[in-house]
C-alpha positions in Angstrom: 91.9 17.4 -24.2 87.8 17.4 -23.3 85.5 15.1 -23.9 82.6 17.0 -26.2 79.7 16.4 -24.1 76.7 14.7 -26.0 73.2 16.2 -25.7 71.1 18.7 -27.4 72.1 22.4 -27.0 68.5 23.7 -26.4 67.5 24.8 -22.8 65.1 23.2 -20.9 62.3 25.7 -21.1 59.3 25.3 -23.0 58.9 26.1 -26.3 57.4 29.8 -27.1 57.0 32.9 -25.0 57.9 32.7 -21.1 55.0 32.8 -18.9 54.5 36.4 -16.9 53.9 35.8 -13.6 54.4 39.1 -12.0 54.5 42.6 -13.8 55.4 46.0 -11.6 52.8 48.5 -12.7 53.1 52.1 -12.1 51.8 53.8 -8.8 50.5 57.0 -9.0 51.0 57.5 -4.8 54.6 57.7 -6.4 54.0 59.8 -8.9 55.2 57.1 -11.5 53.6 56.9 -15.4 54.4 54.8 -18.4 56.3 55.6 -20.9 58.0 55.2 -24.2 61.8 55.9 -25.3 61.4 57.7 -28.3 65.3 58.8 -28.8 68.4 58.1 -27.2 69.9 61.6 -26.3 73.6 60.2 -25.1 75.3 60.7 -21.8 72.3 58.4 -20.0 69.8 60.5 -21.4 66.5 59.6 -23.2 63.5 61.0 -24.8 60.2 59.9 -23.4 56.4 59.9 -24.8 54.9 59.7 -21.5 51.3 58.1 -21.3 50.2 61.3 -19.7 50.5 63.2 -22.9 53.8 65.3 -22.2 57.1 64.3 -23.8 59.6 64.3 -21.0 63.6 64.3 -21.1 64.3 60.8 -18.9 67.4 60.5 -17.2 68.8 56.9 -16.4 70.2 57.1 -13.0 73.6 56.0 -12.2 72.7 53.2 -10.2 70.9 51.5 -13.0 73.1 52.5 -15.9 74.7 49.4 -16.4 71.6 46.8 -15.3 69.1 48.2 -17.9 70.1 48.5 -21.7 67.7 50.8 -23.0 67.0 50.9 -26.6 64.1 53.3 -28.7 60.9 52.0 -28.5 61.3 50.2 -24.9 58.6 50.9 -22.3 59.7 52.0 -19.2 58.6 53.5 -15.8 59.1 57.1 -15.1 59.2 59.2 -12.5 58.7 63.0 -13.1 60.7 65.4 -11.2 58.9 67.6 -8.6 61.0 70.8 -9.4 60.6 70.4 -13.2 57.8 68.6 -14.7 59.4 68.3 -18.7 62.2 65.9 -16.7 62.0 62.1 -15.5 64.0 59.5 -14.3 63.5 56.3 -15.5 62.8 53.2 -12.6 62.0 50.6 -14.7 62.3 48.8 -17.9 59.6 46.0 -19.3 60.7 43.0 -20.9 59.1 41.8 -24.1 56.5 39.3 -22.4 55.6 42.2 -19.6 54.9 44.6 -22.2 52.5 42.5 -24.4 50.7 41.4 -20.7 50.5 45.3 -20.3 48.7 45.5 -23.6 46.3 42.8 -23.1 45.1 44.3 -19.2 44.6 48.1 -20.9 47.8 49.8 -19.3 49.4 50.9 -23.0 47.3 52.5 -25.7 48.0 51.4 -28.8 
């Protein structure tokens, strides 16, 4: 039988939200835009409300499908396709502290 370890079960991190040190911002030279996921369409496809005012169908690439668990309301970076502007690839997903930082700095419209 193993002995039970004594001590608290809390983590050593400080209480409250974690401090954001670096946040990836969309790059204009790569044609990236901020977008909010409005609905999940299934089969690695999502509906995106982009900050440039266009509603696009987003596709999560296969390399990021298992790593990025996307839900409705998440803020992501989308790269619109060159041949079809109504579709985009999802390249990055922001965490909650990063979204709060983007709102404070004025990248996101409320």
